[in-house]
C-alpha positions as a LaTeX table, in Angstrom:
\begin{tabular}{lrrr}
\hline
Residue & $x$ (\AA) & $y$ (\AA) & $z$ (\AA) \\
\hline
Unk1 & 21.82 & 51.12 & $-0.41$ \\
Unk2 & 19.42 & 50.99 & 2.31 \\
Unk3 & 16.28 & 53.34 & 2.14 \\
Unk4 & 18.04 & 54.86 & $-1.52$ \\
Unk5 & 14.48 & 54.15 & $-2.75$ \\
Unk6 & 11.29 & 55.73 & $-1.94$ \\
Unk7 & 9.26 & 52.32 & $-1.97$ \\
Unk8 & 11.13 & 49.38 & $-0.45$ \\
Unk9 & 8.03 & 47.06 & $-2.71$ \\
Unk10 & 9.29 & 48.26 & $-5.94$ \\
Unk11 & 12.98 & 48.09 & $-5.09$ \\
Unk12 & 12.65 & 44.42 & $-4.37$ \\
Unk13 & 10.17 & 43.89 & $-7.76$ \\
Unk14 & 13.38 & 45.27 & $-9.67$ \\
Unk15 & 15.77 & 43.12 & $-7.78$ \\
Unk16 & 13.88 & 40.09 & $-8.81$ \\
Unk17 & 13.64 & 41.22 & $-12.46$ \\
Unk18 & 10.27 & 42.13 & $-12.27$ \\
Unk19 & 9.15 & 44.89 & $-15.21$ \\
Unk20 & 7.93 & 47.73 & $-12.89$ \\
Unk21 & 6.59 & 49.93 & $-15.25$ \\
Unk22 & 4.29 & 46.92 & $-17.09$ \\
Unk23 & 3.26 & 45.69 & $-13.35$ \\
Unk24 & 2.16 & 48.61 & $-11.54$ \\
Unk25 & $-0.66$ & 48.82 & $-14.65$ \\
Unk26 & $-1.40$ & 45.49 & $-13.87$ \\
Unk27 & $-1.52$ & 45.76 & $-9.95$ \\
Unk28 & $-3.65$ & 48.95 & $-10.61$ \\
Unk29 & $-6.33$ & 46.44 & $-12.47$ \\
Unk30 & $-5.63$ & 43.73 & $-10.11$ \\
Unk31 & $-5.72$ & 45.47 & $-7.04$ \\
Unk32 & $-9.19$ & 46.47 & $-8.55$ \\
Unk33 & $-11.10$ & 43.50 & $-8.77$ \\
Unk34 & $-9.74$ & 42.38 & $-5.48$ \\
Unk35 & $-11.96$ & 45.29 & $-3.90$ \\
Unk36 & $-14.93$ & 43.81 & $-5.41$ \\
Unk37 & $-14.27$ & 40.37 & $-4.27$ \\
Unk38 & $-13.85$ & 41.87 & $-1.24$ \\
Unk39 & $-17.08$ & 43.43 & $-1.15$ \\
Unk40 & $-18.53$ & 39.56 & $-1.80$ \\
Unk41 & $-19.21$ & 37.48 & 0.93 \\
Unk42 & $-16.47$ & 34.78 & 1.63 \\
Unk43 & $-16.30$ & 32.78 & 4.60 \\
Unk44 & $-12.55$ & 32.95 & 4.40 \\
Unk45 & $-12.83$ & 36.84 & 4.04 \\
Unk46 & $-15.22$ & 37.16 & 6.91 \\
Unk47 & $-13.06$ & 34.35 & 8.96 \\
Unk48 & $-9.97$ & 36.88 & 8.63 \\
Unk49 & $-11.50$ & 40.81 & 9.34 \\
Unk50 & $-13.20$ & 38.60 & 12.88 \\
Unk51 & $-9.94$ & 38.24 & 13.84 \\
Unk52 & $-8.46$ & 41.29 & 13.12 \\
Unk53 & $-11.34$ & 43.58 & 14.54 \\
Unk54 & $-10.53$ & 40.97 & 17.67 \\
Unk55 & $-6.69$ & 42.05 & 17.57 \\
Unk56 & $-8.26$ & 45.76 & 17.35 \\
Unk57 & $-10.31$ & 45.61 & 20.08 \\
Unk58 & $-7.89$ & 44.06 & 22.08 \\
\hline
\end{tabular}
């Protein structure tokens, strides 16, 4: 059964009993909010970005 699903995340969601078709619509909306939120200046976000930039530069 490993690799039988093209998206292991979807398989995981189905396994734990989430209605994937409904959730995907909600997730699409949520991801749009995340994109908008990522444009806002946030101290926590900046800290994460700086540390990931350092990892990329290493």
